[in-house]
N, CA, C and O atoms as a printed pandas DataFrame, in Angstrom:
     atom_number atom_name residue_name chain_id  residue_number  x_coord  y_coord  z_coord
0              1         N          MET        A               1   22.967  -15.657    7.413
1              2        CA          MET        A               1   21.755  -15.987    6.687
2              3         C          MET        A               1   20.648  -15.027    7.117
3              4         O          MET        A               1   20.398  -14.888    8.314
4              5         N          PRO        A               2   19.977  -14.359    6.173
5              6        CA          PRO        A               2   18.909  -13.421    6.539
6              7         C          PRO        A               2   17.742  -14.135    7.223
7              8         O          PRO        A               2   17.452  -15.302    6.960
8              9         N          ALA        A               3   17.095  -13.393    8.102
9             10        CA          ALA        A               3   15.886  -13.895    8.763
10            11         C          ALA        A               3   14.689  -13.106    8.252
11            12         O          ALA        A               3   14.771  -11.892    8.068
12            13         N          TYR        A               4   13.585  -13.794    8.026
13            14        CA          TYR        A               4   12.357  -13.163    7.554
14            15         C          TYR        A               4   11.304  -13.252    8.647
15            16         O          TYR        A               4   11.112  -14.307    9.250
16            17         N          THR        A               5   10.619  -12.128    8.901
17            18        CA          THR        A               5    9.465  -12.142    9.800
18            19         C          THR        A               5    8.304  -11.467    9.086
19            20         O          THR        A               5    8.472  -10.410    8.479
20            21         N          LYS        A               6    7.135  -12.075    9.159
21            22        CA          LYS        A               6    5.955  -11.521    8.503
22            23         C          LYS        A               6    5.346  -10.449    9.401
23            24         O          LYS        A               6    5.161  -10.653   10.601
24            25         N          GLN        A               7    5.035   -9.288    8.788
25            26        CA          GLN        A               7    4.493   -8.141    9.508
26            27         C          GLN        A               7    3.207   -7.677    8.828
27            28         O          GLN        A               7    2.986   -7.949    7.648
28            29         N          PHE        A               8    2.365   -6.978    9.580
29            30        CA          PHE        A               8    1.232   -6.288    8.972
30            31         C          PHE        A               8    1.755   -5.094    8.178
31            32         O          PHE        A               8    2.823   -4.563    8.482
32            33         N          LEU        A               9    1.004   -4.672    7.164
33            34        CA          LEU        A               9    1.281   -3.375    6.561
34            35         C          LEU        A               9    1.190   -2.345    7.681
35            36         O          LEU        A               9    0.326   -2.464    8.549
36            37         N          SER        A              10    2.051   -1.351    7.682
37            38        CA          SER        A              10    2.076   -0.423    8.819
38            39         C          SER        A              10    0.748    0.296    9.010
39            40         O          SER        A              10    0.380    0.608   10.143
40            41         N          ALA        A              11    0.019    0.567    7.929
41            42        CA          ALA        A              11   -1.263    1.271    8.063
42            43         C          ALA        A              11   -2.367    0.380    8.616
43            44         O          ALA        A              11   -3.399    0.885    9.057
44            45         N          SER        A              12   -2.168   -0.944    8.601
45            46        CA          SER        A              12   -3.179   -1.832    9.176
46            47         C          SER        A              12   -2.658   -2.488   10.446
47            48         O          SER        A              12   -3.238   -3.455   10.940
48            49         N          GLY        A              13   -1.576   -1.962   10.960
49            50        CA          GLY        A              13   -0.809   -2.434   12.106
50            51         C          GLY        A              13   -1.492   -3.192   13.217
51            52         O          GLY        A              13   -2.634   -3.633   13.089
52            53         N          GLN        A              14   -0.781   -3.329   14.291
53            54        CA          GLN        A              14   -1.206   -4.144   15.429
54            55         C          GLN        A              14   -2.570   -3.742   15.979
55            56         O          GLN        A              14   -3.325   -4.604   16.429
56            57         N          THR        A              15   -2.899   -2.468   15.956
57            58        CA          THR        A              15   -4.146   -2.029   16.579
58            59         C          THR        A              15   -5.383   -2.482   15.812
59            60         O          THR        A              15   -6.458   -2.604   16.398
60            61         N          SER        A              16   -5.248   -2.732   14.509
61            62        CA          SER        A              16   -6.408   -3.194   13.752
62            63         C          SER        A              16   -6.235   -4.641   13.288
63            64         O          SER        A              16   -7.015   -5.131   12.471
64            65         N          ASN        A              17   -5.226   -5.312   13.801
65            66        CA          ASN        A              17   -5.009   -6.726   13.535
66            67         C          ASN        A              17   -4.937   -7.071   12.061
67            68         O          ASN        A              17   -5.439   -8.116   11.648
68            69         N          GLY        A              18   -4.330   -6.222   11.270
69            70        CA          GLY        A              18   -4.148   -6.515    9.864
70            71         C          GLY        A              18   -5.391   -6.381    9.015
71            72         O          GLY        A              18   -5.466   -6.947    7.924
72            73         N          GLN        A              19   -6.361   -5.642    9.500
73            74        CA          GLN        A              19   -7.598   -5.453    8.742
74            75         C          GLN        A              19   -7.336   -4.691    7.449
75            76         O          GLN        A              19   -6.347   -3.965    7.355
76            77         N          PRO        A              20   -8.219   -4.845    6.434
77            78        CA          PRO        A              20   -8.054   -4.100    5.181
78            79         C          PRO        A              20   -8.024   -2.585    5.410
79            80         O          PRO        A              20   -8.620   -2.064    6.353
80            81         N          ILE        A              21   -7.312   -1.905    4.521
81            82        CA          ILE        A              21   -7.199   -0.450    4.566
82            83         C          ILE        A              21   -8.191    0.105    3.559
83            84         O          ILE        A              21   -8.065   -0.157    2.363
84            85         N          ASP        A              22   -9.173    0.867    4.019
85            86        CA          ASP        A              22  -10.122    1.501    3.104
86            87         C          ASP        A              22   -9.466    2.709    2.459
87            88         O          ASP        A              22   -8.870    3.542    3.142
88            89         N          VAL        A              23   -9.578    2.801    1.144
89            90        CA          VAL        A              23   -8.996    3.924    0.414
90            91         C          VAL        A              23  -10.046    5.033    0.364
91            92         O          VAL        A              23  -11.035    4.944   -0.364
92            93         N          THR        A              24   -9.807    6.075    1.152
93            94        CA          THR        A              24  -10.746    7.198    1.223
94            95         C          THR        A              24  -10.247    8.417    0.458
95            96         O          THR        A              24  -11.039    9.294    0.114
96            97         N          GLY        A              25   -8.951    8.485    0.186
97            98        CA          GLY        A              25   -8.386    9.623   -0.528
98            99         C          GLY        A              25   -8.712    9.588   -2.011
99           100         O          GLY        A              25   -8.732    8.524   -2.628
100          101         N          ILE        A              26   -8.969   10.778   -2.584
101          102        CA          ILE        A              26   -9.248   10.870   -4.024
102          103         C          ILE        A              26   -8.246   11.778   -4.747
103          104         O          ILE        A              26   -8.369   12.009   -5.950
104          105         N          LEU        A              27   -7.273   12.282   -4.019
105          106        CA          LEU        A              27   -6.220   13.137   -4.583
106          107         C          LEU        A              27   -4.879   12.726   -3.972
107          108         O          LEU        A              27   -4.854   12.133   -2.893
108          109         N          PRO        A              28   -3.773   13.030   -4.640
109          110        CA          PRO        A              28   -2.471   12.711   -4.036
110          111         C          PRO        A              28   -2.304   13.323   -2.638
111          112         O          PRO        A              28   -1.688   12.716   -1.762
112          113         N          SER        A              29   -2.845   14.503   -2.438
113          114        CA          SER        A              29   -2.703   15.174   -1.139
114          115         C          SER        A              29   -3.515   14.511   -0.035
115          116         O          SER        A              29   -3.258   14.749    1.146
116          117         N          SER        A              30   -4.492   13.681   -0.400
117          118        CA          SER        A              30   -5.291   12.981    0.613
118          119         C          SER        A              30   -5.097   11.474    0.533
119          120         O          SER        A              30   -5.901   10.710    1.068
120          121         N          ALA        A              31   -4.033   11.046   -0.135
121          122        CA          ALA        A              31   -3.769    9.612   -0.299
122          123         C          ALA        A              31   -3.614    8.918    1.054
123          124         O          ALA        A              31   -3.079    9.488    2.005
124          125         N          ASN        A              32   -4.089    7.693    1.115
125          126        CA          ASN        A              32   -3.977    6.880    2.329
126          127         C          ASN        A              32   -2.609    6.213    2.377
127          128         O          ASN        A              32   -2.126    5.699    1.368
128          129         N          ILE        A              33   -1.992    6.222    3.544
129          130        CA          ILE        A              33   -0.745    5.477    3.716
130          131         C          ILE        A              33   -1.074    3.989    3.688
131          132         O          ILE        A              33   -1.995    3.527    4.362
132          133         N          ILE        A              34   -0.305    3.253    2.897
133          134        CA          ILE        A              34   -0.419    1.795    2.877
134          135         C          ILE        A              34    0.651    1.200    3.782
135          136         O          ILE        A              34    0.367    0.356    4.631
136          137         N          HIS        A              35    1.886    1.655    3.586
137          138        CA          HIS        A              35    2.983    1.133    4.401
138          139         C          HIS        A              35    4.132    2.141    4.430
139          140         O          HIS        A              35    4.437    2.800    3.436
140          141         N          THR        A              36    4.749    2.238    5.589
141          142        CA          THR        A              36    5.982    3.000    5.751
142          143         C          THR        A              36    7.086    2.005    6.058
143          144         O          THR        A              36    7.019    1.274    7.047
144          145         N          GLY        A              37    8.093    1.980    5.215
145          146        CA          GLY        A              37    9.183    1.022    5.366
146          147         C          GLY        A              37    9.978    1.227    6.637
147          148         O          GLY        A              37    9.900    2.270    7.287
148          149         N          VAL        A              38   10.737    0.212    6.970
149          150        CA          VAL        A              38   11.603    0.252    8.141
150          151         C          VAL        A              38   12.537    1.459    8.021
151          152         O          VAL        A              38   12.916    1.836    6.912
152          153         N          THR        A              39   12.907    2.061    9.138
153          154        CA          THR        A              39   13.696    3.298    9.112
154          155         C          THR        A              39   15.187    3.067    8.903
155          156         O          THR        A              39   15.933    4.039    8.782
156          157         N          ASP        A              40   15.638    1.863    8.858
157          158        CA          ASP        A              40   17.057    1.545    8.670
158          159         C          ASP        A              40   17.511    1.989    7.282
159          160         O          ASP        A              40   17.023    1.466    6.281
160          161         N          ASN        A              41   18.427    2.936    7.209
161          162        CA          ASN        A              41   18.930    3.370    5.903
162          163         C          ASN        A              41   20.301    2.790    5.588
163          164         O          ASN        A              41   20.896    3.132    4.566
164          165         N          ALA        A              42   20.807    1.920    6.450
165          166        CA          ALA        A              42   22.100    1.280    6.210
166          167         C          ALA        A              42   21.944   -0.040    5.463
167          168         O          ALA        A              42   22.940   -0.653    5.079
168          169         N          GLY        A              43   20.705   -0.483    5.251
169          170        CA          GLY        A              43   20.479   -1.724    4.530
170          171         C          GLY        A              43   20.549   -2.973    5.390
171          172         O          GLY        A              43   20.566   -4.085    4.863
172          173         N          ASN        A              44   20.591   -2.803    6.721
173          174        CA          ASN        A              44   20.617   -3.965    7.608
174          175         C          ASN        A              44   19.235   -4.590    7.764
175          176         O          ASN        A              44   19.119   -5.769    8.100
176          177         N          GLN        A              45   18.189   -3.806    7.523
177          178        CA          GLN        A              45   16.809   -4.292    7.537
178          179         C          GLN        A              45   16.122   -3.791    6.277
179          180         O          GLN        A              45   16.316   -2.648    5.863
180          181         N          LEU        A              46   15.327   -4.645    5.682
181          182        CA          LEU        A              46   14.575   -4.303    4.477
182          183         C          LEU        A              46   13.144   -4.797    4.630
183          184         O          LEU        A              46   12.894   -5.781    5.326
184          185         N          ASP        A              47   12.207   -4.118    3.986
185          186        CA          ASP        A              47   10.822   -4.575    3.931
186          187         C          ASP        A              47   10.506   -5.006    2.504
187          188         O          ASP        A              47   10.712   -4.249    1.555
188          189         N          GLU        A              48   10.004   -6.224    2.366
189          190        CA          GLU        A              48    9.486   -6.716    1.093
190          191         C          GLU        A              48    7.969   -6.576    1.179
191          192         O          GLU        A              48    7.321   -7.294    1.940
192          193         N          VAL        A              49    7.397   -5.649    0.397
193          194        CA          VAL        A              49    5.993   -5.261    0.547
194          195         C          VAL        A              49    5.135   -5.933   -0.519
195          196         O          VAL        A              49    5.426   -5.867   -1.713
196          197         N          TRP        A              50    4.063   -6.583   -0.051
197          198        CA          TRP        A              50    3.079   -7.230   -0.919
198          199         C          TRP        A              50    1.704   -6.661   -0.590
199          200         O          TRP        A              50    1.307   -6.625    0.575
200          201         N          ALA        A              51    0.974   -6.213   -1.618
201          202        CA          ALA        A              51   -0.367   -5.658   -1.369
202          203         C          ALA        A              51   -1.289   -5.937   -2.552
203          204         O          ALA        A              51   -0.868   -5.964   -3.709
204          205         N          TRP        A              52   -2.561   -6.144   -2.218
205          206        CA          TRP        A              52   -3.613   -6.402   -3.192
206          207         C          TRP        A              52   -4.760   -5.437   -2.925
207          208         O          TRP        A              52   -5.006   -5.056   -1.781
208          209         N          ALA        A              53   -5.459   -5.047   -3.982
209          210        CA          ALA        A              53   -6.622   -4.165   -3.847
210          211         C          ALA        A              53   -7.844   -4.877   -4.411
211          212         O          ALA        A              53   -7.744   -5.674   -5.344
212          213         N          TYR        A              54   -8.987   -4.576   -3.831
213          214        CA          TYR        A              54  -10.242   -5.124   -4.340
214          215         C          TYR        A              54  -11.345   -4.089   -4.205
215          216         O          TYR        A              54  -11.333   -3.242   -3.311
216          217         N          VAL        A              55  -12.309   -4.187   -5.133
217          218        CA          VAL        A              55  -13.483   -3.319   -5.093
218          219         C          VAL        A              55  -14.507   -3.987   -4.177
219          220         O          VAL        A              55  -14.693   -5.202   -4.243
220          221         N          HIS        A              56  -15.163   -3.216   -3.336
221          222        CA          HIS        A              56  -16.145   -3.761   -2.396
222          223         C          HIS        A              56  -17.287   -4.472   -3.119
223          224         O          HIS        A              56  -17.655   -4.104   -4.234
224          225         N          GLU        A              57  -17.825   -5.466   -2.488
225          226        CA          GLU        A              57  -18.817   -6.362   -3.078
226          227         C          GLU        A              57  -20.059   -5.643   -3.616
227          228         O          GLU        A              57  -20.623   -6.069   -4.624
228          229         N          ASP        A              58  -20.489   -4.572   -2.968
229          230        CA          ASP        A              58  -21.723   -3.903   -3.380
230          231         C          ASP        A              58  -21.523   -2.903   -4.523
231          232         O          ASP        A              58  -22.484   -2.267   -4.957
232          233         N          ILE        A              59  -20.291   -2.757   -5.012
233          234        CA          ILE        A              59  -19.984   -1.837   -6.109
234          235         C          ILE        A              59  -20.041   -2.620   -7.427
235          236         O          ILE        A              59  -19.477   -3.709   -7.532
236          237         N          THR        A              60  -20.722   -2.059   -8.423
237          238        CA          THR        A              60  -20.925   -2.782   -9.687
238          239         C          THR        A              60  -20.145   -2.192  -10.858
239          240         O          THR        A              60  -20.475   -2.465  -12.012
240          241         N          ALA        A              61  -19.125   -1.396  -10.588
241          242        CA          ALA        A              61  -18.300   -0.818  -11.642
242          243         C          ALA        A              61  -16.828   -0.968  -11.275
243          244         O          ALA        A              61  -16.476   -1.028  -10.097
244          245         N          ASP        A              62  -15.971   -1.028  -12.292
245          246        CA          ASP        A              62  -14.540   -1.047  -12.060
246          247         C          ASP        A              62  -14.113    0.299  -11.457
247          248         O          ASP        A              62  -14.782    1.316  -11.643
248          249         N          ARG        A              63  -13.005    0.283  -10.742
249          250        CA          ARG        A              63  -12.492    1.507  -10.132
250          251         C          ARG        A              63  -11.008    1.676  -10.449
251          252         O          ARG        A              63  -10.280    0.698  -10.622
252          253         N          GLU        A              64  -10.573    2.934  -10.520
253          254        CA          GLU        A              64   -9.158    3.239  -10.720
254          255         C          GLU        A              64   -8.502    3.540   -9.377
255          256         O          GLU        A              64   -9.059    4.229   -8.523
256          257         N          LEU        A              65   -7.299    2.995   -9.228
257          258        CA          LEU        A              65   -6.503    3.193   -8.022
258          259         C          LEU        A              65   -5.113    3.628   -8.451
259          260         O          LEU        A              65   -4.534    3.055   -9.373
260          261         N          ARG        A              66   -4.588    4.624   -7.795
261          262        CA          ARG        A              66   -3.214    5.056   -8.054
262          263         C          ARG        A              66   -2.389    4.800   -6.800
263          264         O          ARG        A              66   -2.773    5.172   -5.690
264          265         N          VAL        A              67   -1.254    4.160   -7.008
265          266        CA          VAL        A              67   -0.325    3.874   -5.922
266          267         C          VAL        A              67    0.899    4.747   -6.128
267          268         O          VAL        A              67    1.484    4.766   -7.212
268          269         N          ILE        A              68    1.281    5.464   -5.095
269          270        CA          ILE        A              68    2.465    6.315   -5.130
270          271         C          ILE        A              68    3.599    5.550   -4.459
271          272         O          ILE        A              68    3.503    5.157   -3.297
272          273         N          HIS        A              69    4.661    5.351   -5.209
273          274        CA          HIS        A              69    5.835    4.620   -4.722
274          275         C          HIS        A              69    6.935    5.626   -4.450
275          276         O          HIS        A              69    7.282    6.413   -5.331
276          277         N          GLY        A              70    7.480    5.616   -3.269
277          278        CA          GLY        A              70    8.635    6.449   -2.997
278          279         C          GLY        A              70    8.322    7.822   -2.476
279          280         O          GLY        A              70    9.196    8.690   -2.468
280          281         N          ALA        A              71    7.109    8.046   -2.044
281          282        CA          ALA        A              71    6.795    9.355   -1.487
282          283         C          ALA        A              71    7.566    9.525   -0.184
283          284         O          ALA        A              71    7.580    8.634    0.666
284          285         N          SER        A              72    8.197   10.668   -0.041
285          286        CA          SER        A              72    8.875   10.936    1.220
286          287         C          SER        A              72    8.003   11.774    2.134
287          288         O          SER        A              72    8.378   12.069    3.268
288          289         N          THR        A              73    6.826   12.158    1.631
289          290        CA          THR        A              73    5.856   12.871    2.457
290          291         C          THR        A              73    4.479   12.328    2.143
291          292         O          THR        A              73    4.244   11.839    1.039
292          293         N          VAL        A              74    3.576   12.405    3.083
293          294        CA          VAL        A              74    2.220   11.924    2.880
294          295         C          VAL        A              74    1.501   12.734    1.811
295          296         O          VAL        A              74    0.677   12.188    1.077
296          297         N          THR        A              75    1.794   14.009    1.711
297          298        CA          THR        A              75    1.092   14.857    0.746
298          299         C          THR        A              75    1.509   14.590   -0.690
299          300         O          THR        A              75    0.888   15.111   -1.616
300          301         N          GLY        A              76    2.542   13.791   -0.894
301          302        CA          GLY        A              76    2.975   13.471   -2.242
302          303         C          GLY        A              76    3.821   14.556   -2.880
303          304         O          GLY        A              76    4.043   14.526   -4.091
304          305         N          VAL        A              77    4.301   15.517   -2.093
305          306        CA          VAL        A              77    5.101   16.615   -2.649
306          307         C          VAL        A              77    6.364   16.078   -3.317
307          308         O          VAL        A              77    6.766   16.570   -4.371
308          309         N          ALA        A              78    6.976   15.094   -2.723
309          310        CA          ALA        A              78    8.208   14.533   -3.273
310          311         C          ALA        A              78    7.940   13.181   -3.929
311          312         O          ALA        A              78    8.653   12.214   -3.663
312          313         N          VAL        A              79    6.952   13.107   -4.756
313          314        CA          VAL        A              79    6.555   11.850   -5.388
314          315         C          VAL        A              79    7.597   11.431   -6.426
315          316         O          VAL        A              79    8.064   12.248   -7.220
316          317         N          HIS        A              80    7.950   10.154   -6.406
317          318        CA          HIS        A              80    8.875    9.609   -7.386
318          319         C          HIS        A              80    8.134    8.861   -8.490
319          320         O          HIS        A              80    8.392    9.097   -9.670
320          321         N          HIS        A              81    7.249    7.994   -8.140
321          322        CA          HIS        A              81    6.573    7.146   -9.118
322          323         C          HIS        A              81    5.123    6.927   -8.721
323          324         O          HIS        A              81    4.793    6.778   -7.544
324          325         N          ARG        A              82    4.268    6.911   -9.733
325          326        CA          ARG        A              82    2.862    6.558   -9.522
326          327         C          ARG        A              82    2.513    5.450  -10.490
327          328         O          ARG        A              82    2.988    5.438  -11.625
328          329         N          SER        A              83    1.696    4.531  -10.054
329          330        CA          SER        A              83    1.209    3.496  -10.955
330          331         C          SER        A              83   -0.311    3.501  -10.931
331          332         O          SER        A              83   -0.929    3.673   -9.881
332          333         N          LEU        A              84   -0.899    3.311  -12.096
333          334        CA          LEU        A              84   -2.352    3.291  -12.249
334          335         C          LEU        A              84   -2.806    1.847  -12.346
335          336         O          LEU        A              84   -2.248    1.058  -13.108
336          337         N          HIS        A              85   -3.820    1.510  -11.570
337          338        CA          HIS        A              85   -4.389    0.163  -11.585
338          339         C          HIS        A              85   -5.890    0.278  -11.786
339          340         O          HIS        A              85   -6.560    1.023  -11.072
340          341         N          VAL        A              86   -6.419   -0.455  -12.755
341          342        CA          VAL        A              86   -7.864   -0.558  -12.895
342          343         C          VAL        A              86   -8.262   -1.828  -12.160
343          344         O          VAL        A              86   -7.850   -2.929  -12.526
344          345         N          ILE        A              87   -9.070   -1.660  -11.116
345          346        CA          ILE        A              87   -9.463   -2.788  -10.273
346          347         C          ILE        A              87  -10.858   -3.242  -10.712
347          348         O          ILE        A              87  -11.826   -2.505  -10.527
348          349         N          PRO        A              88  -10.976   -4.438  -11.288
349          350        CA          PRO        A              88  -12.280   -4.928  -11.736
350          351         C          PRO        A              88  -13.219   -5.152  -10.553
351          352         O          PRO        A              88  -12.785   -5.585   -9.485
352          353         N          HIS        A              89  -14.480   -4.864  -10.739
353          354        CA          HIS        A              89  -15.438   -4.928   -9.630
354          355         C          HIS        A              89  -15.782   -6.352   -9.200
355          356         O          HIS        A              89  -16.275   -6.536   -8.087
356          357         N          SER        A              90  -15.551   -7.342  -10.011
357          358        CA          SER        A              90  -15.968   -8.694   -9.619
358          359         C          SER        A              90  -14.838   -9.705   -9.725
359          360         O          SER        A              90  -15.095  -10.902   -9.855
360          361         N          ALA        A              91  -13.602   -9.252   -9.673
361          362        CA          ALA        A              91  -12.477  -10.155   -9.904
362          363         C          ALA        A              91  -11.712  -10.554   -8.640
363          364         O          ALA        A              91  -10.779  -11.354   -8.718
364          365         N          GLY        A              92  -12.084  -10.020   -7.497
365          366        CA          GLY        A              92  -11.336  -10.328   -6.280
366          367         C          GLY        A              92  -10.057   -9.504   -6.201
367          368         O          GLY        A              92   -9.837   -8.613   -7.020
368          369         N          PRO        A              93   -9.210   -9.803   -5.212
369          370        CA          PRO        A              93   -8.005   -9.005   -4.994
370          371         C          PRO        A              93   -7.055   -9.021   -6.191
371          372         O          PRO        A              93   -6.805  -10.067   -6.790
372          373         N          GLN        A              94   -6.529   -7.832   -6.527
373          374        CA          GLN        A              94   -5.589   -7.633   -7.624
374          375         C          GLN        A              94   -4.263   -7.147   -7.055
375          376         O          GLN        A              94   -4.231   -6.223   -6.242
376          377         N          LEU        A              95   -3.171   -7.772   -7.483
377          378        CA          LEU        A              95   -1.847   -7.408   -6.985
378          379         C          LEU        A              95   -1.490   -5.983   -7.405
379          380         O          LEU        A              95   -1.536   -5.652   -8.590
380          381         N          ILE        A              96   -1.137   -5.148   -6.440
381          382        CA          ILE        A              96   -0.754   -3.759   -6.737
382          383         C          ILE        A              96    0.673   -3.436   -6.304
383          384         O          ILE        A              96    1.293   -2.532   -6.864
384          385         N          ILE        A              97    1.205   -4.156   -5.321
385          386        CA          ILE        A              97    2.604   -3.993   -4.921
386          387         C          ILE        A              97    3.214   -5.393   -4.870
387          388         O          ILE        A              97    2.953   -6.149   -3.934
388          389         N          PRO        A              98    4.028   -5.744   -5.875
389          390        CA          PRO        A              98    4.512   -7.118   -6.015
390          391         C          PRO        A              98    5.862   -7.403   -5.346
391          392         O          PRO        A              98    6.820   -7.788   -6.018
392          393         N          GLY        A              99    5.935   -7.215   -4.045
393          394        CA          GLY        A              99    7.152   -7.578   -3.332
394          395         C          GLY        A              99    8.290   -6.593   -3.480
395          396         O          GLY        A              99    9.458   -6.981   -3.448
396          397         N          PHE        A             100    7.960   -5.313   -3.644
397          398        CA          PHE        A             100    9.012   -4.298   -3.741
398          399         C          PHE        A             100    9.800   -4.240   -2.437
399          400         O          PHE        A             100    9.235   -4.365   -1.350
400          401         N          ILE        A             101   11.101   -4.052   -2.558
401          402        CA          ILE        A             101   11.996   -3.975   -1.407
402          403         C          ILE        A             101   12.221   -2.505   -1.063
403          404         O          ILE        A             101   12.610   -1.718   -1.925
404          405         N          VAL        A             102   11.976   -2.130    0.203
405          406        CA          VAL        A             102   12.152   -0.747    0.637
406          407         C          VAL        A             102   12.784   -0.686    2.019
407          408         O          VAL        A             102   12.735   -1.644    2.790
408          409         N          ASN        A             103   13.373    0.458    2.309
409          410        CA          ASN        A             103   13.829    0.800    3.658
410          411         C          ASN        A             103   13.885    2.314    3.736
411          412         O          ASN        A             103   13.319    2.999    2.884
412          413         N          ASN        A             104   14.557    2.843    4.742
413          414        CA          ASN        A             104   14.737    4.286    4.902
414          415         C          ASN        A             104   13.395    5.030    4.955
415          416         O          ASN        A             104   13.271    6.131    4.420
416          417         N          ALA        A             105   12.391    4.419    5.605
417          418        CA          ALA        A             105   11.063    5.018    5.807
418          419         C          ALA        A             105   10.354    5.359    4.492
419          420         O          ALA        A             105    9.560    6.299    4.440
420          421         N          HIS        A             106   10.633    4.612    3.454
421          422        CA          HIS        A             106    9.960    4.759    2.156
422          423         C          HIS        A             106    8.455    4.547    2.366
423          424         O          HIS        A             106    8.048    3.599    3.038
424          425         N          ILE        A             107    7.640    5.423    1.795
425          426        CA          ILE        A             107    6.187    5.375    2.019
426          427         C          ILE        A             107    5.465    4.979    0.740
427          428         O          ILE        A             107    5.738    5.519   -0.332
428          429         N          PHE        A             108    4.535    4.025    0.863
429          430        CA          PHE        A             108    3.587    3.708   -0.195
430          431         C          PHE        A             108    2.250    4.322    0.207
431          432         O          PHE        A             108    1.781    4.116    1.326
432          433         N          THR        A             109    1.638    5.076   -0.706
433          434        CA          THR        A             109    0.310    5.623   -0.461
434          435         C          THR        A             109   -0.581    5.283   -1.648
435          436         O          THR        A             109   -0.095    4.866   -2.700
436          437         N          ALA        A             110   -1.894    5.463   -1.471
437          438        CA          ALA        A             110   -2.837    5.175   -2.558
438          439         C          ALA        A             110   -4.033    6.101   -2.482
439          440         O          ALA        A             110   -4.460    6.521   -1.407
440          441         N          TYR        A             111   -4.565    6.409   -3.667
441          442        CA          TYR        A             111   -5.817    7.151   -3.745
442          443         C          TYR        A             111   -6.604    6.625   -4.931
443          444         O          TYR        A             111   -6.044    6.010   -5.839
444          445         N          ALA        A             112   -7.910    6.871   -4.917
445          446        CA          ALA        A             112   -8.800    6.318   -5.938
446          447         C          ALA        A             112   -9.651    7.422   -6.546
447          448         O          ALA        A             112   -9.682    8.546   -6.046
448          449         N          THR        A             113  -10.337    7.089   -7.626
449          450        CA          THR        A             113  -11.219    8.072   -8.265
450          451         C          THR        A             113  -12.507    8.254   -7.474
451          452         O          THR        A             113  -13.154    9.297   -7.571
452          453         N          VAL        A             114  -12.886    7.242   -6.690
453          454        CA          VAL        A             114  -14.086    7.313   -5.844
454          455         C          VAL        A             114  -13.689    6.877   -4.436
455          456         O          VAL        A             114  -13.058    5.833   -4.271
456          457         N          ALA        A             115  -14.042    7.645   -3.441
457          458        CA          ALA        A             115  -13.681    7.329   -2.058
458          459         C          ALA        A             115  -14.457    6.131   -1.525
459          460         O          ALA        A             115  -15.644    5.962   -1.805
460          461         N          SER        A             116  -13.764    5.311   -0.758
461          462        CA          SER        A             116  -14.350    4.222    0.037
462          463         C          SER        A             116  -14.954    3.077   -0.756
463          464         O          SER        A             116  -15.776    2.335   -0.218
464          465         N          ASP        A             117  -14.572    2.906   -2.031
465          466        CA          ASP        A             117  -15.041    1.760   -2.818
466          467         C          ASP        A             117  -13.996    0.664   -2.934
467          468         O          ASP        A             117  -14.308   -0.438   -3.384
468          469         N          ILE        A             118  -12.760    0.947   -2.536
469          470        CA          ILE        A             118  -11.645    0.003   -2.658
470          471         C          ILE        A             118  -11.003   -0.196   -1.299
471          472         O          ILE        A             118  -10.896    0.738   -0.504
472          473         N          SER        A             119  -10.572   -1.438   -1.038
473          474        CA          SER        A             119   -9.774   -1.733    0.150
474          475         C          SER        A             119   -8.480   -2.411   -0.278
475          476         O          SER        A             119   -8.400   -3.025   -1.342
476          477         N          ILE        A             120   -7.470   -2.284    0.574
477          478        CA          ILE        A             120   -6.156   -2.867    0.316
478          479         C          ILE        A             120   -5.813   -3.816    1.454
479          480         O          ILE        A             120   -6.004   -3.503    2.630
480          481         N          ILE        A             121   -5.308   -4.969    1.080
481          482        CA          ILE        A             121   -4.823   -5.957    2.054
482          483         C          ILE        A             121   -3.396   -6.329    1.683
483          484         O          ILE        A             121   -2.983   -6.145    0.538
484          485         N          GLY        A             122   -2.648   -6.847    2.635
485          486        CA          GLY        A             122   -1.294   -7.263    2.307
486          487         C          GLY        A             122   -0.476   -7.553    3.532
487          488         O          GLY        A             122   -0.987   -7.656    4.648
488          489         N          TYR        A             123    0.811   -7.681    3.294
489          490        CA          TYR        A             123    1.747   -7.990    4.380
490          491         C          TYR        A             123    3.136   -7.547    3.965
491          492         O          TYR        A             123    3.374   -7.162    2.820
492          493         N          VAL        A             124    4.051   -7.611    4.930
493          494        CA          VAL        A             124    5.457   -7.266    4.718
494          495         C          VAL        A             124    6.296   -8.412    5.221
495          496         O          VAL        A             124    6.058   -8.932    6.312
496          497         N          ASN        A             125    7.276   -8.809    4.436
497          498        CA          ASN        A             125    8.324   -9.706    4.913
498          499         C          ASN        A             125    9.494   -8.822    5.331
499          500         O          ASN        A             125   10.165   -8.230    4.484
500          501         N          ARG        A             126    9.736   -8.733    6.632
501          502        CA          ARG        A             126   10.859   -7.932    7.120
502          503         C          ARG        A             126   12.113   -8.824    7.098
503          504         O          ARG        A             126   12.137   -9.911    7.675
504          505         N          VAL        A             127   13.137   -8.330    6.422
505          506        CA          VAL        A             127   14.374   -9.072    6.252
506          507         C          VAL        A             127   15.426   -8.440    7.149
507          508         O          VAL        A             127   15.711   -7.248    7.035
508          509         N          THR        A             128   15.999   -9.236    8.038
509          510        CA          THR        A             128   17.052   -8.741    8.925
510          511         C          THR        A             128   18.288   -9.610    8.824
511          512         O          THR        A             128   19.283   -9.349    9.500
């Protein structure tokens, strides 16, 4: 029977106690790491990743956020998929990563059209 343990997103790890990740990058090459999946490539461990984005309270306009799924490098050179999210300024957290299953050090990164107006929160269910 698989065991589940709740983890912080790797970018908000133990040192920041799961604090929100501020999105400062505005290009794929400066995208912020959200999470790096477990390094197990045999499938014995998997990460189920959940993340939400929100626009900061003092911002009065919607913002665009792009999430890169499957990047094998931080610079996005080997990008597989990108998703565009319009984050409403007064709607609270919006789901951007809905429980995707990853391993083999799969990286999720994000960048926005305006730096430092969006934060990301979330968690990982590590399956062993």
